[in-house]
NUGULUM-226318 format. One record per residue: residue in three letters; chain; x negated, y negated, z of N, C-alpha, C in turn. Coordinates in steps of 0.001 Angstrom, whole numbers, always signed. Atoms other than C-alpha are relative to their C-alpha. Example, Ala and Ser with C-alpha at 12.3 -4.5 7.8 and 13.67 -1.06 7.14 Angstrom:
# NUGULUM-226318
   residu   chaine    n_east   n_north      n_up   ca_east   ca_north     ca_up    c_east   c_north      c_up
      ALA        A      -890     +1190        +0    -12300      +4500     +7800      -900     -1200        +0
      SER        A      +820     +1190       -60    -13670      +1060     +7140      +770     -1090      +730
END
This chain:
# NUGULUM-226318
   residu   chaine    n_east   n_north      n_up   ca_east   ca_north     ca_up    c_east   c_north      c_up
      UNK        A     -1106      -152      +979    -24199     +12565     -1155     +1305      -429      +701
      UNK        A     -1251      +582      -532    -20918     +10709      -630     +1189      +435      -839
      UNK        A     -1230      -379      +715    -17393     +11778     -1526     +1167      -772      +583
      UNK        A     -1304      +611      -365    -14144      +9807     -1486     +1091      +903      -568
      UNK        A     -1103      -867      +399    -11072     +12057     -1541     +1299      -807       +60
      UNK        A     -1279      +679       +56     -7745     +10525     -2629     +1143     +1008       -91
      UNK        A     -1151      -907       -24     -4581     +12456     -1697     +1171      -659      -749
      UNK        A     -1151      +557      +714     -1722     +11948     -4142      +940     +1110      -494
      UNK        A     -1043      -903      +502     +1417     +13507     -5634      +183      -232     -1483
      UNK        A      -452      +185     +1350     +2516     +14143     -9169     +1246      -905        +4
      UNK        A     -1118      +974        +9     +4884     +11258    -10027     +1191      +554      -773
      UNK        A     -1194      -590      +607     +8056     +13214    -10765     +1274      -551      +585
      UNK        A     -1254      +505      -512    +11605     +11869    -10509      +609      +987     +1031
      UNK        A      -663      -800      -996    +13405     +13063     -7396      -916      +725      +996
      UNK        A      +912      -679      -903    +10264     +14321     -5648      -841      -977      +829
      UNK        A      +762      +988      -722     +8970     +11069     -4130      +866      -602     +1084
      UNK        A      -697      +714     -1081     +9905      +8928     -1131     +1277      -661      -543
      UNK        A     -1240      +570      +531    +13607      +8117     -1797      +175     -1480      +260
      UNK        A      -161     +1425      -312    +13301      +4700      -176      -571      -863     -1100
      UNK        A      +619      +790     +1071    +11175      +3588     -3139     +1074      -327     -1079
      UNK        A     -1018      +210     +1019    +14223      +3913     -5416      +808     -1264      +256
      UNK        A      -782     +1172      -353    +15899      +1041     -3559      -569     -1271      -639
      UNK        A      +610     +1187      +587    +13448      -1420     -5127      +479      -232     -1430
      UNK        A      -340      +132     +1414    +14312       -718     -8759     +1261      +711      -395
      UNK        A     -1191      -752      +346    +17432      +1372     -8535      -323     +1488       +15
      UNK        A      +185     -1435      -100    +17936      +5107     -8411      -839      +517     -1138
      UNK        A      +879      -693      +981    +15526      +7433    -10247     -1212      -777      -434
      UNK        A     +1157      +788      +380    +12828      +4786    -10346     -1119       +83     +1020
      UNK        A     +1044      -111     -1017    +10783      +5821     -7339     -1314      +370      -616
      UNK        A     +1270      -433      +634     +8239      +7413     -9675      -704     -1146      -675
      UNK        A      +587     +1226      +632     +7702      +4084    -11432      -789      -784     +1057
      UNK        A      +623      +740     -1075     +6915      +2348     -8146     -1258      +720      +449
      UNK        A     +1163      -801      -428     +4578      +5200     -7171     -1129      -100      -988
      UNK        A     +1048      +137     +1024     +2709      +5046    -10466      -643     -1372       +49
      UNK        A      +591     +1356      -106     +2301      +1322    -10047      -890      -121     +1216
      UNK        A      +824       -16     -1189      +995      +1860     -6534     -1342      +643      -248
      UNK        A     +1256      -653      +292     -1587      +4318     -7757      -865      -815      -974
      UNK        A      +758      +863      +898     -2590      +1971    -10599      -667     -1114      +780
      UNK        A      +576     +1061      -807     -3104       -794     -8064     -1182      +531      +850
      UNK        A     +1089      -585      -778     -5258      +1472     -5865     -1207      +255      -889
      UNK        A     +1158      -254      +927     -7409      +2521     -8847      -694     -1315      -348
      UNK        A      +595     +1275      +265     -7914      -1127     -9662      -800      -517     +1187
      UNK        A      +660      +420     -1210     -8839      -1899     -6058     -1347      +779      +233
      UNK        A     +1197      -811      -193    -11397       +945     -6114     -1067      -276     -1058
      UNK        A     +1019      +321     +1029    -13129       -499     -9157     -1273      -553      +607
      UNK        A     +1260      +423      -554    -16802      -1068     -8533      -537      +984     +1008
      UNK        A      +495     -1034      -907    -17186      +2058     -6432     -1374      +485      -459
      UNK        A     +1374      -351      +331    -20877      +2914     -6358      -546     +1057      +919
      UNK        A      +728     -1050      -776    -23087      +5808     -5193     +1004      +870      +770
      UNK        A     -1066      -772      -642    -19965      +7827     -4467      +759      +800     -1056
      UNK        A      -834      -816      +866    -18230     +10744     -6120     +1473      -167      +420
      UNK        A     -1443      +205      -277    -14438     +10453     -6406      +796     +1258      -339
      UNK        A      -793     -1189      +226    -12055     +13367     -6022     +1470      -275      +245
      UNK        A     -1476      +120      -106     -8282     +13341     -6611      +529     +1360      +441
      UNK        A      -514     -1216      -585     -6672     +15919     -4372     +1514       -48       -97
      UNK        A     -1368      +205      +421     -3205     +16502     -5756      +936     +1149      +419
      UNK        A     -1125      -924      -141      +141     +18238     -5269      +985      -241     -1102
      UNK        A      +124     -1400      -352     +1758     +20453     -6467     -1233      +673      -620
      UNK        A     +1244      -688      +391      -940     +23036     -7089      -103      +234     -1494
      UNK        A       +25      -256     +1426       +64     +23577    -10712       -21     -1257      -857
      UNK        A       -70     +1291      +730      -179     +19881    -11679     -1340      -496      -517
      UNK        A     +1348      +458      +375     -3857     +19816    -12630       -32      -778     -1263
      UNK        A       +54      +640     +1324     -3381     +18991    -16317      +777     -1301       -24
      UNK        A      -798     +1225       -38      -625     +16457    -15679      -652     -1123      +785
      UNK        A      +690      +987      -794     -2553     +14683    -12956     -1247      -507      -698
      UNK        A     +1209      +416      +701     -5768     +14650    -14926      +307      -908     -1173
      UNK        A      -384      +828     +1135     -4084     +13269    -18020      +472     -1376      +463
      UNK        A      -567     +1280      -511     -2226     +10591    -16020     -1124      -897      +495
      UNK        A      +989      +835      -639     -5186      +9344    -14023     -1139      -420      -935
      UNK        A     +1047      +379      +943     -7812      +9481    -16735      +496      -992     -1033
      UNK        A      -588      +994      +902     -5436      +7626    -19064       +27     -1376      +650
      UNK        A       +20     +1263      -726     -5070      +4938    -16397     -1387      -607       +51
      UNK        A     +1360      +513      -109     -8797      +4634    -15910      -579      -480     -1283
      UNK        A      +557      +349     +1322     -9649      +4560    -19586      +785     -1132      -674
      UNK        A      -839      +987      +776     -6733      +2424    -20869      +246     -1317      +682
      UNK        A      -336     +1221      -707     -6183       -141    -18117     -1232      -903      +160
      UNK        A     +1173      +892       -40     -8563      -3142    -18495      -421      -393     +1395
      UNK        A      +338      +416     -1351     -8452      -3886    -14768      -573     +1112      +862
      UNK        A      +532     -1091      -737     -9736       -482    -13750     -1373      +402      -501
      UNK        A     +1369      -288      +406    -13466       +182    -13753      -569     +1064      +914
      UNK        A      +510     -1155      -779    -14380      +3645    -12474      -766      +887      -985
      UNK        A      +815      -892      +820    -16964      +6052    -13779      +640     +1412      -104
      UNK        A      -693     -1271      +190    -15134      +9064    -15228      -928     +1193      +203
      UNK        A      +975     -1099      -180    -18360     +11113    -14971      -148      +342     +1485
      UNK        A      +155      -215     -1420    -18179     +10787    -11202     +1351      +323      +673
      UNK        A     -1346      -317      -464    -14576     +12058    -10840      +288     +1497      -217
      UNK        A      -530     -1326      +194    -13096     +15507    -10310     +1385      +111      +619
      UNK        A     -1375      -184      -431     -9691     +16961     -9492       +76     +1357      +692
      UNK        A       -98     -1228      -768     -8752     +19571     -6904     +1395       +51      +656
      UNK        A     -1306       -87      -585     -5401     +20842     -5732       -68       +52     +1531
      UNK        A       -76       -85     -1428     -4383     +20465     -2118      +348     +1407      +435
      UNK        A      -316     -1315      -503     -4121     +23586        -7     +1456       +18      +483
      UNK        A     -1341      -155      -576      -886     +24857     +1531       -23      -532     +1422
      UNK        A      -103      +432     -1403      +427     +23690     +4912      +300     -1432      +152
      UNK        A      -328     +1369      -263     +1125     +20419     +6599     -1193      -908      -353
      UNK        A     +1034      +948      +420      -936     +17287     +5927     -1299      +233      +767
      UNK        A     +1206      -231      -769     -3341     +17938     +8762      -829     +1160      -492
      UNK        A      +697     -1152      +536     -4167     +21352     +7402      -617      -267     -1344
      UNK        A      +500      +310     +1317     -4567     +20019     +3880     -1216      -914       +30
      UNK        A     +1147      +925      -172     -6876     +17194     +4975     -1199      +813      +538
      UNK        A     +1112      -804      -559     -8906     +19657     +7080      -638      +894     -1055
      UNK        A      +552      -863     +1055     -9325     +22041     +4141      -803      -811     -1012
      UNK        A      +735      +820      +971    -10349     +19253     +1789     -1307      -478      +538
      UNK        A     +1250      +404      -612    -12937     +17990     +4247      -985     +1165      +119
      UNK        A      +893     -1161      -163    -14312     +21474     +4886      -609      +375     -1350
      UNK        A      +504      -308     +1327    -14600     +22164     +1159     -1094      -960      -395
      UNK        A      +961     +1010      +332    -16463     +18880      +704     -1320      +200      +658
      UNK        A     +1254      -238      -737    -19027     +19573     +3391      -674     +1311      -429
      UNK        A      +554     -1278      +518    -19398     +23171     +2176      -721      -187     -1321
      UNK        A      +595      +289     +1346    -20243     +21713     -1265     -1310      -818      +158
      UNK        A     +1241      +698      -196    -23074     +19760      +281       +86     -1510      +219
      UNK        A      -168     +1435      -234    -21609     +16263      +704      -344      -290     +1487
      UNK        A      +496      +371     -1379    -23096     +14464     +3743      +909     -1063      +612
      UNK        A      -958      +968      -510    -20487     +11715     +4089     +1295      +133      -807
      UNK        A     -1272      -230      +680    -16807     +12271     +3311     +1065      -959      +561
      UNK        A     -1094      +848      -374    -13949      +9795     +3369     +1261      +468      -698
      UNK        A     -1250      -455      +535    -10317     +10742     +2864     +1058     -1077      +146
      UNK        A     -1036     +1024       -52     -7463      +8385     +2003     +1259      +465      -670
      UNK        A     -1241      -238      +712     -3855      +8401      +950       +83      -947     -1188
      UNK        A      -122      +850     +1175     -2590      +6665     -2170      +932     -1198      +245
      UNK        A     -1017      +984      -290      -268      +4235      -378      -521     -1214      +793
      UNK        A      +526     +1213      -594     -2572      +1505      +831      -807      -785     -1087
      UNK        A      +635      +717     +1107     -3341       -882     -2037      -859     -1147      +425
      UNK        A      +955     +1013      -511     -5156      -3334      +190     -1381      +612      +157
      UNK        A     +1293      -697      -187     -7936       -718      +530      -792      -170     -1316
      UNK        A      +791      +258     +1176    -10704      -1688     -1903     -1355      +675      +111
      UNK        A     +1327      -561       +11    -14159       -480     -2900      -877      -644     +1061
      UNK        A      +743      +707     -1052    -15549      -3076      -502      +143      +746     +1347
      UNK        A      -203      -692     -1294    -13990      -1196     +2454      -566     +1419       -52
      UNK        A      +608     -1334      +115    -15150      +2156     +1093     -1524       -74      +213
      UNK        A     +1450      +206      -199    -18705       +869      +867      -342      -277     +1476
      UNK        A      +211      +303     -1398    -18389       -507     +4412      +134     +1275      +862
      UNK        A      -161     -1264      -713    -17097      +2883     +5576     -1240      +843       -11
      UNK        A     +1174      -850      +116    -20077      +4793     +4293     -1204      -644      +706
      UNK        A     +1128      +657      -661    -22469      +2166     +5614       +53      +214     +1522
      UNK        A      -137      -143     -1481    -21068      +2674     +9134      -156     +1424      +460
      UNK        A      +232     -1395      -354    -21478      +6439     +9014     -1524      +200      +123
      UNK        A     +1442       -45      -254    -24915      +6294    +10543      -245      +557     +1390
      UNK        A      +342      -548     -1319    -26672      +7180    +13797      +867      -557     +1115
      UNK        A      -824      +632     -1048    -24342      +4851    +15684     +1464      +512       -24
      UNK        A     -1403      -427      +114    -21009      +6174    +14336       +96     +1309      -740
      UNK        A      -283     -1268      +636    -19865      +9665    +13537     +1278       -16      -810
      UNK        A     -1329       +45      +591    -16375      +8674    +12489      +371     -1440      -315
      UNK        A      -615     +1311      +342    -14698      +5744    +10693     +1467      +234      -276
      UNK        A     -1430       -80      +257    -10955      +5197    +10735      +532     -1333      -490
      UNK        A      -747     +1191      +431     -8660      +2741     +9039     +1441      +188      +399
      UNK        A     -1327      -177      -563     -5355      +2212    +10791     +1031      -942      -672
      UNK        A     -1041      +825      +554     -2040       +857     +9431      +587      -911     +1038
      UNK        A      -626      +945      -897      -151      -2054    +10918     +1025      +659      +925
      UNK        A     -1108      -610      -721     +2681       +218    +12023      -333     +1440      +471
      UNK        A      +407     -1333      -377      +666      +3271    +13018      -463      +812     -1194
      UNK        A      +551      -806     +1058      -742      +6126    +11027     -1379      -465      -399
      UNK        A     +1315      +462      +456     -4060      +5804     +9221       -53       +75     -1534
      UNK        A      +167        -8     +1462     -5049      +4977     +5654     -1347      +591      -351
      UNK        A     +1336      -563      +320     -8622      +6391     +5960      -546      +710     +1228
      UNK        A      +799      -693      -984    -10603      +8936     +7892     -1286      +420      -672
      UNK        A     +1306      -387      +562    -14325      +9359     +7281      -875      +571     +1052
      UNK        A      +878      -636      -961    -16969     +11471     +8890     -1299      +461      -657
      UNK        A     +1286      -504      +527    -20564     +12692     +8510      -231     +1441      +386
      UNK        A       -28     -1420      -232    -19767     +16201     +9633     +1454      +469       +82
      UNK        A     -1354      -519        +9    -16741     +18453     +9451      +541       +28     +1443
      UNK        A      -640      +135     -1337    -14467     +17603    +12398     +1517      +393      -166
      UNK        A     -1386      -471      +242    -11307     +19781    +12006     +1045      -543      +973
      UNK        A      -984      +451      -993     -9662     +18588    +15220      +512     -1410      -339
      UNK        A      -411     +1323      +440     -9591     +15015    +13859      +813       +64     -1314
      UNK        A      -689      -134     +1281     -8508     +16052    +10366     +1458      +365      +249
      UNK        A     -1371      -430      -252     -5445     +17704    +11840      +913     -1097      +579
      UNK        A      -786     +1108      -546     -4343     +14382    +13383      +373     -1014     -1067
      UNK        A      -201     +1034     +1005     -4218     +12508    +10095     +1416       -72      -487
      UNK        A     -1282      +238      +746     -1008     +10976     +8701      -192     -1272      -769
      UNK        A      +122     +1180      +844      -821      +8515     +5845     +1175      -973      +248
      UNK        A     -1154      +859      -243     +2438      +7001     +7188       +50      -454     +1435
      UNK        A       -90      +587     -1330     +3377      +4980    +10235      +516      +974     +1014
      UNK        A      -453      -851     -1088     +3656      +6938    +13460      -942      -222     +1201
      UNK        A      +882      +110     -1155     +2038      +7334    +16856     -1286      +789      -209
      UNK        A     +1198      -804      +180      -608      +9554    +15273     -1285      -808        +0
      UNK        A     +1210      +827      -130     -2983      +6568    +15128      -609      +163     +1366
      UNK        A      +468      -133     -1372     -3197      +6732    +18869      -495     +1414      +253
      UNK        A      +378     -1361      -226     -3408     +10514    +18825     -1379      +313      -581
      UNK        A     +1270      -228      +611     -6328     +10510    +16407     -1141      -622      +826
      UNK        A     +1030      +693      -779     -8280      +7960    +18442      -202      +673     +1373
      UNK        A      +133      -704     -1298     -7510      +9740    +21713      -723     +1325      -146
      UNK        A      +703     -1296      +274     -8650     +13034    +20200     -1496      -240      -150
      UNK        A     +1420      +330      +208    -11908     +11446    +19015      -671      -392     +1289
      UNK        A      +574      +477     -1287    -12450      +9809    +22361      -201     +1141      +969
      UNK        A       +92     -1149      -905    -11775     +12969    +24287     -1133      +948      -342
      UNK        A     +1090      -846      +429    -14363     +14809    +22199     -1344      -738       -55
      UNK        A     +1249      +770      -101    -16935     +12022    +22636      -580      -489     -1298
      UNK        A      +523      +499     +1263    -17190     +10931    +19023       -73     -1532        +6
      UNK        A      +108     +1448      +140    -18423      +7430    +18296      +768      -432     -1262
      UNK        A      -916      +392     +1057    -15847      +5591    +16138      -174     -1435      -382
      UNK        A       -43     +1364      +530    -15975      +2532    +13902     +1402      -151      -624
      UNK        A     -1348      +198      +538    -12528      +1081    +13106       +11     -1139     -1032
      UNK        A      -198     +1013      +992    -11830       -788     +9908     +1194      -908      +376
      UNK        A     -1134      +847      -279     -9306      -3710     +9932     +1329      +725      -286
      UNK        A     -1341      -542      +275     -5629      -2799    +10076      +496      -543     -1365
      UNK        A      -556      +354     +1318     -4029      -2762     +6597     +1395      +514      -114
      UNK        A     -1384      -414      +191      -542      -2276     +5311       +70     +1315      -746
      UNK        A      -310     -1275      +651      +485      +1306     +4506     +1359      -140      -625
      UNK        A     -1285      +140      +705     +3220      +1272     +1891      +819     +1263      +223
      UNK        A      -831     -1153      -383     +5842      +3554     +3354     +1463      -244      -304
      UNK        A     -1454      +291       +98     +9257      +1860     +3394      +265     -1002     -1112
      UNK        A      -413     +1012      +989    +11201       -298     +1002      -428     -1386      +499
      UNK        A      +413     +1288      -526    +10447      -3201     +3337     -1485      -284      -232
      UNK        A     +1446      +158      +235     +6701      -2596     +2987      -237      -406     -1453
      UNK        A      +191      +325     +1385     +6946      -2705      -774      +495     -1408      -340
      UNK        A      -540     +1362      +245     +9125      -5827      -823      -924     -1035      +583
      UNK        A      +947      +967      -611     +6671      -7534     +1515     -1214      -144      -868
      UNK        A     +1141       +69      +866     +3830      -6628      -806      +313      -782     -1267
      UNK        A      -417      +726     +1224     +5730      -7939     -3829       +25     -1516      +220
      UNK        A       -58     +1416      -298     +6048     -11287     -2070     -1332      -550      +481
      UNK        A     +1324      +421      -538     +2375     -11383      -950      -985      -330     -1060
      UNK        A     +1085      +387      +915      -970     -12144     -2537      -152      +930     -1151
      UNK        A      +153      -939     +1079      -986      -8966     -4573     +1321      +261      -753
      UNK        A     -1334      -232      +558     +2664      -9276     -5561       +76      -171     -1501
      UNK        A       -98      +232     +1444     +2168     -10696     -9057      -618     +1167      -776
      UNK        A      +614     -1178      +669      -206      -7895    -10061      +842     +1239      +151
      UNK        A      -819     -1175      -244     +2020      -5286     -8484     +1249       -51      -861
      UNK        A     -1201      +119      +822     +5122      -6606    -10249      -325      +239     -1473
      UNK        A      +416      -154     +1395     +3242      -6710    -13556      -208     +1501      -302
      UNK        A      +214     -1419      +217     +2207      -3076    -13113     +1322      +747       -67
      UNK        A     -1331      -643       +43     +5796      -2027    -12360      +686      -267     -1344
      UNK        A      -696      +351     +1250     +7168      -3874    -15395      -690      +677     -1150
      UNK        A      +733      -644     +1108     +4435      -2488    -17676      +363     +1494       -96
      UNK        A      -299     -1455       -18     +5158      +1121    -16590     +1442      +199      -429
      UNK        A     -1400      -104      +425     +8911       +549    -17028      +127      -136     -1493
      UNK        A       -97      +231     +1419     +8455       -781    -20498      -648     +1128      -849
      UNK        A      +687     -1049      +726     +6021      +1947    -21557      +712     +1346      +152
      UNK        A      -680     -1257      -189     +8307      +4654    -20193     +1263      +132      -802
END
């Protein structure tokens, strides 16, 4: 049994990364975030033999998150995900490491044998890489990581609960990429590393994406959400 856990936030004005507002003007960070999540859902289309869990914040946002994401999956022609293989669960309290650790523990306690956890801010991550991740969780590798260009990680996967690694996770650029790998190495875990991908963290990251290969689709998603809002 395989599980992909996606960590995300409710897209509320004033509660998201303020640097995103620089792209479209103040109070528009939530539009950019919604477009980012739409792009990720599109990229995950074709996910097979894997349950999908959206792990959200704040804890009281279940209905809002469920309505938002299921509407995206059902209404957007470019998104092809099986709604029967999706569930929703709130994140626990504490810092990101604690929340990732709890989500992983819950998954293994539920009987999943392979668990991958990702943030919502790497739209280069596709179902292809998720399939590759689970394929590498075998007798040769206990852990799979995906690292960002500027540090941090966009994915951590394992075939057993490893709390010490979960606590090192960050979805944004930092030295934690090195910390996670050093921690895994010090504990003797065998690691497979996916290619480095761009983690969308700063205004510069988003602007670079808008000018890249995915830029047209990303711009279209932003404009569509602006017009529908």
